[in-house]
N, C-alpha and C positions, 0 to 999 in steps of 0.2 A: 530587297534592301533599300532603305531610304537614302536618297542622294542628299547629303548635307554639305557637299563641297562648295555650293554657291552661297551658303548662309554666312554672312559676314562675321558672326561670332565664332564660327568654326575655322576661320582662316588662321594660318600660322603667323606669329608675331616675329618680324625680323629683328626686333630689338632685344629679344630674349632667347635667341637660338642657342646661346652659350650659357644659359642659366645653370645647366647641370655641371659645369666645370668652373663656375665663378666662385669666388670667396664668399663667405657668409655676408659680409658687408656689401659687396658688389651685387649679390643676389637680391638683397633687400632694396638696394638703390634702384635696380631694374624694376622691381614691383612698384616701388614708390613713384617712379617716373611715369609708369603706366597709370597708376591711380590718380595722378594729378590731372589726367585728361578727362576724368569722369565728371566733375562739376561743370566743365566747359560743354560737355555733351548735353548735360541736363539744362544748362542755360539756353541752348539753342531750341529746347523744347518748351520754353516757358509759356509761349502763347497757347500751345496745345494743353499744357497742364492747367492754365487759367480757365480754359473752356470747360474742362472736366470739373474743376472746383465749383464753377458756377452751376453746373448741372447737378452735382452732388448736393450743394446747398439747397437748390430748388427741391430736390427729392426729400431732403430732411424736413423742409418747411411743410411739405404735403404728406408727411407721415410715412415716407418711403425709407428704404434702407440702402446702405452702400454694401455691396457684396463683392469681396475679392475672391478670385478663384484661380488656382494655379497648381503646378506639379513641382515636386522637388524643391530646390532652393526658392524658386518664385512663390510657390505655395506657402512655404514656411514663413517667408517675409510678409506675405499678406496676413497670415494668421497672427504673426507677431504684432503688426501694426493695429489690427482689429482688437487684439486682447489688451492693448495699452490705452485704448480710448475710454473705457469705463472709469479706471482710477484717475486718469488725467483730466477728463472733462465731465465726469459725473453723469454719463449717459448710460442707458441700459445696455445689457450684453447683446441685444439683438439689433442695435442701431447700425453697427458696423460689424459685419460677419466675415470671417476668413474661412474659406473652404480649400482643402488640399486633397489632391488625388490620393486615394488610399486611406483617407480619414486620419484620425488623431495618431494612429500608430506610425504614420508616415512622417510625423514631426520629428520622431527620434530615430527611425530606421528607414533606410532607402527602400522604397517599394516602387521601382521604376516602371514596371510593365503597365501599371494602371493608367499612366499618362496617355496611352494609345487609344483609350476608350471614350468616344463621344457619348455613347449611351450612358456611361457611368456619370458623366457630367450632368446629363439630363436628370438622372435619378437623384443626384445630390441637390440640385436646385429644386426639384419637386419636393424633396424632404423638408426644405425650409419654407415651402409654400410661396415661391416666387410670385410676385404680382407686377402689374404694369406701373406701380408707384416706385418700384425699386430701380436702382442702377447697378448693373453688373460690370465689374472691371476685371478683365482677364489679364493675367500676368504671365508672360512667357518670353524669356530672353531671345530664343530663336524665332519666335513668332509663328511657329508651325506646330506646336503641341496639339494633337487632336482633342485631348480632354478640354483644353482651354477654348479652342475654336468651337467645339461642340457646345460648350457652355454659352458662348456669345450667340451662337445660332439659335439655341433654345430660348434664350432671353428675348431675342428679337421676335420670336414666335409668340411669346407671352405678351409682348408689347412694352417690355422694360427697356429703358435706355441702356446703351452698352458703350464701354470704353475699354482701353487696353493700355498696357505698358509693355513695350518691346525694345530691345537694344539692337535689333538686326534691321538691315536696310530692306525696304520693299517687301515686307513680310505678308504672308497670307492673313495673319491675325489683324494687322493694321487695315487691310482691305475690308475685312468683315465688320469690324467695330464701327459704331457711329462716330466715336470721338477717340481716335488713336493718339497715343503719346509715344513718340519715337525718339529715344535718346541713343544715338548711334555711338557706342563706346569703342568699336573697333575690335581688333584681335586681342584675345586674352593673353596674359603672360604665360599661362599654360594653355595650350591649344584646346579650345572647347570647354574650359573650366569656367562656366558662367557664374559660379558662386563668387567670382572675383570682381572684375570691373562691372559686369552686368548687374550682379547682385547689389553692389554698392550704389549704382545708379537707381535701381529699383527702390532701395531703402530711402534714398534721398527724396525721390518723387512721392513715395507713400507718405513720408513725413509731411511733405508739402500739402498733399491733398487733404489729409485729415486735419492738420493744424489750421490751414486756411479756411476750410469749410466750418470748423468749429468756431473760429473767430467770427465768421460771418453770421452764425446763428446765436451769437451772444454769450459764448462760453468763456470769453476772455475780455478783461477790462484793461486797457492800455496793453501791457504785455504780461499780465498776471493771470494765472489760472483760477478764476473765481468759482468754478464748480468742481475743484479738486476734492476727492473723497478723503476724509480724515480717517484712514484705515490703519494707520500705524503712528508711532510717536514722531517720526520724521515729518509725516504729512500733517499732523496736528500742529507742529511747530511752523511748518510752511504756511498753513492756513492762518495762524495767528499773525505771522509776519505780513501776509498779504493784506489782512484787514487793517493792521497798523499802518502799513505803507500807503494805502489808498485813503484812509480816513484821517490819519494823523492822530489817532487815539492812543491811549496807553495800552500796555500789554494786559493790564487787569480788565479794562473795558472790552478789549478784543475777546478775551477768554470768556467774559460774561455773556457777550452776545453770541459767541459760537456755541456756548453751552445751551443758551436759550433756543436757538434756531437749528443747531446742528447743520448749518449751511453757511459757507463763506459768503455766497451771494446775498443771502437774506441778512446776514450780520452787517455787511457793507451798506446795503440799502437802508436797513433800520437805523444805523448810526447817522448816515448822511441826511436821511429824510425826516428823522424823528418820528417815524411811524412805527408803532410797537406791535400792532396786531399782525400776526403772520398771514391771516386770511386776506387782509388788505394789501400786504406786500405781494402776496401771490397773485392777487387780482391785477395789480398794476404791472407786474412783470409779464404776466400772460398777455396783457393787452399790447405789449411791445416785444413779443417773441423772446422774452427773457433778457432783453438788452438793457443793462443798467443805465447807460447813457441816455437812451431814448426815454426810459421810464422816469428818470429824474427830470428830464426836460419837461415832461408833462405836468409835473407838480410844482415846479419852480418858475 
């Protein structure tokens, strides 16, 4: 039997001991009061998160990938964040990868036993051909999940950088990872239900990591998503508005340039620079890692 009594995320919450006899409104107030503590816990980990962002950015610049790996809720959140990067930032499906113990079936159904296998983590990382260019980020609320610890250990053997997100104090995972992120959220409203405060903290941190690293590699201009994929009507409208907002052009001009290049970034650059040839735009952007600001500075 695994002793979980000393894991901070497994401790009982004194503030919610009467949740089972509370009115609906009071029950929700209890949960809400506990949820308010989550951003403060994340704030205390900002320095750790910043370090991870810088290493993720470096990996991206050198052709590496960010690989999330976790079990249960932690794994699902990693897969969620990874899956949202291609439509949001226009990156390939293999730039940010989410792995969950038990595979895709575990996204919908609980497959709890697989989280105990370090060997399976090794196999899952071998299957995506992990290299020393990549950075592996293990996600585990308790910081003790064997599958996640095994993944970090294997990544270090390969020579990949490693990071982690945990919401428990003094965890084994934090000791193993090169760059740990520890957002200590305390006891859950329901004892041990880490889909609650812990999961919320993990989601906030994952948002930070991918958003900040994508900003740093030129996927954002000001606070606008200039590599957004125009895969549905809403995103086409968003793309048009982004081009108009940045360049000050009319809707007709924005639509013309988007139709010509099928790229928000190219449309913006073409309008501002008055360079029409896509090959020339591509050359200039590639010289400055896709950064519009730096590319424009070079020609003006």
